[in-house]
C-alpha positions in Angstrom: 102.7 129.6 109.8 101.8 129.9 106.2 99.9 133.1 106.7 103.2 134.9 107.4 105.5 132.8 105.1 106.6 134.7 102.0 107.5 131.6 100.0 104.0 130.2 100.2 102.6 133.6 99.1 105.1 133.9 96.3 104.6 130.4 94.8 100.8 129.9 95.3 97.9 132.0 94.2 95.3 133.4 96.6 93.0 131.1 98.5 90.3 133.8 98.6 88.0 132.3 96.0 84.6 131.0 97.0 84.1 127.2 97.1 83.7 125.7 93.6 80.2 124.6 92.6 81.2 121.0 92.1 82.6 120.9 95.6 80.0 123.1 97.3 78.0 120.2 98.9 80.5 117.8 100.5 77.8 115.3 101.1 77.3 114.8 97.4 80.7 113.2 96.9 80.3 109.5 96.7 82.4 106.4 96.4 81.6 104.7 93.1 83.9 101.7 92.6 87.2 100.1 93.3 89.4 98.3 90.8 92.1 95.9 91.8 93.0 94.8 88.2 92.8 96.2 84.7 89.8 94.0 83.9 87.8 95.5 86.9 88.3 99.1 86.0 84.7 100.3 85.7 83.0 101.8 82.7 81.3 104.9 84.2 79.2 107.6 82.6 81.9 109.4 80.6 82.5 112.2 83.1 86.0 113.7 83.0 88.5 112.1 85.4 91.6 113.1 87.3 93.9 110.6 89.1 96.0 111.3 92.2 99.2 109.4 93.0 102.3 109.7 95.1 104.7 107.8 97.3 103.1 105.9 100.2 102.5 108.0 103.2 102.7 111.3 101.3 99.4 112.5 102.8 97.2 111.7 99.8 94.1 110.5 101.6 94.2 113.4 104.0 94.5 115.9 101.2 91.7 114.3 99.1 89.4 114.3 102.1 90.0 118.0 102.5 89.5 118.6 98.8 86.1 116.8 98.9 85.2 118.5 102.1 84.9 115.3 104.0 86.6 113.9 107.1 86.7 110.2 106.3 85.3 109.5 102.9 88.8 108.2 102.1 90.4 106.1 104.8 93.5 107.5 106.3 96.2 105.5 108.1 99.6 106.1 109.6 100.6 102.8 108.0 101.7 103.3 104.4 100.0 101.3 101.7 96.5 101.5 102.9 95.1 102.2 99.4 95.5 99.1 97.3 93.1 99.6 94.5 92.1 102.4 92.1 89.2 104.0 94.0 86.7 106.1 92.0 84.7 109.0 93.6 81.9 111.0 92.0 82.2 114.8 92.7 79.1 116.9 92.6 75.4 116.0 93.0 74.1 113.2 90.7 74.8 112.6 87.9 78.1 114.4 89.0 80.5 116.8 87.3 83.7 114.8 87.4 85.3 111.7 88.9 88.3 111.7 91.2 90.5 108.5 91.2 92.7 107.7 94.2 95.6 105.5 93.2 97.7 103.2 95.4 101.0 104.7 96.6 104.3 103.8 94.8 107.8 103.4 96.1 109.3 101.0 98.6 105.9 100.4 100.2 104.2 99.9 96.9 103.7 96.7 94.9 104.5 95.9 91.2 100.9 95.0 90.5 99.7 98.4 91.7 102.2 100.1 89.3 100.9 97.9 86.5 97.3 98.8 87.3 98.1 102.6 87.4 100.1 102.4 84.1 97.2 100.6 82.4 94.7 103.2 83.6 96.8 106.1 82.5 97.6 104.7 79.1 94.1 103.6 78.2 91.6 105.8 80.0 89.9 108.1 77.5 88.2 110.1 80.3 91.5 111.0 82.0 92.2 114.7 82.0 95.1 115.2 84.5 97.5 113.2 86.6 98.4 114.8 90.0 101.5 113.6 91.6 102.2 114.4 95.3 105.5 115.2 96.9 106.1 115.5 100.7 107.5 119.0 101.4 110.0 117.7 103.9 111.3 114.8 101.9 111.3 116.3 98.4 111.8 114.1 95.3 113.7 110.8 95.4 114.7 108.6 92.5 111.4 106.7 92.4 109.6 110.1 92.2 111.8 111.1 89.3 111.2 107.9 87.4 107.4 108.2 87.8 107.4 111.9 86.9 109.7 111.4 83.9 107.4 108.6 82.6 104.3 110.8 82.9 106.2 113.7 81.3 107.2 111.5 78.3 103.6 110.3 77.8 102.4 113.9 78.1 104.9 115.1 75.5 104.0 112.2 73.2 100.4 113.4 73.0 101.4 117.1 73.1 99.3 117.4 76.2 96.1 116.5 74.4 95.6 113.2 76.2 96.2 114.4 79.7 98.3 116.9 81.6 100.5 116.5 84.7 100.7 118.6 87.8 102.6 118.3 91.1 101.2 119.0 94.5 103.5 119.6 97.5 101.9 118.3 100.7 102.6 118.7 104.4 104.3 122.1 104.3 103.2 122.3 107.9 106.0 119.8 108.6 108.6 122.5 107.7 109.9 125.3 110.0 109.5 128.8 108.6 113.3 129.1 108.0 113.2 125.8 106.0 110.2 126.5 103.8 111.6 128.7 101.1 114.6 126.6 100.3 112.6 123.3 100.4 109.9 124.7 98.1 112.4 126.1 95.6 114.4 122.8 95.6 111.2 120.8 94.9 110.1 123.1 92.2 113.5 123.0 90.4 113.6 119.2 90.7 110.1 118.9 89.2 110.9 121.3 86.3 114.3 119.6 85.6 112.6 116.1 85.5 109.4 117.0 83.7 109.4 120.2 81.8 105.7 119.7 80.8 104.6 119.4 84.4 102.3 122.3 85.5 103.5 124.5 88.4 103.1 122.6 91.7 100.4 123.6 94.2 101.5 124.1 97.8 99.2 122.5 100.4 98.7 121.8 104.1 95.6 119.7 104.9 96.3 119.1 108.5 96.4 122.6 109.8 93.2 124.6 110.0 92.3 126.5 108.0 93.6 124.3 105.2 96.1 125.8 102.8 96.1 125.3 99.1 93.0 123.1 99.1 90.8 125.5 97.1 93.6 125.9 94.5 93.6 122.1 94.1 89.8 122.2 93.5 90.2 125.0 91.0 92.9 123.1 89.2 90.7 120.0 89.0 87.9 122.0 87.5 90.2 123.6 84.9 91.6 120.2 84.0 88.0 118.8 83.5 86.9 121.8 81.4 84.6 123.1 84.1 86.4 126.3 84.7 88.4 128.6 82.4 92.1 127.9 82.6 94.5 130.6 83.8 97.8 131.0 82.1 100.5 129.8 84.4 104.2 130.3 83.7 106.8 128.7 85.9 110.4 130.0 85.9 112.8 127.9 87.8 114.2 129.6 90.9 
């Protein structure tokens, strides 16, 4: 589908890059720790970190397994709310190049204590470089998404982007028909930009179809955020 879909070509850069060094050996990715409370957030080795959040059942675990090149390092489930702690994963052979943090989902299936834990991490983690927030291509943004995105945008603006940056990821584009894709993507992009002007242009992904789509772009973005790859200038103009 995506190979012949103009919207995906227009709004996402090429997938033709070779695998990133940090992600070259999928077996090197390793679970490090889980934190169910602010006091249990681990002190690691100072590697740069990125955290990934989104509404429950947005396809977060499936996408992150694809990014790490593993099938089941992160548990996937059709039942929303499977992730209930902040889960820390080392990326790259020991001692690692960065840490990826998987956050519990928010929204109607989330819990207040999960939100408090996420907020504490984002507000206090010196190693944090970027927050990725996922949006389901078919469902777009709802009010809870906008509240979360606006809060992150305000924090980003308060630090002039020096503390961390924010980027959206659109998941499950395979759930859309070809004739729905362009309108859906443009709507999500506009909603993101209207809600959070500092948010970096969203990456469009499909982690269920093979070959995966957009996964290498997510990897490159993570490396850029962590200072492991030269950043490219990205300018987003609302459709």
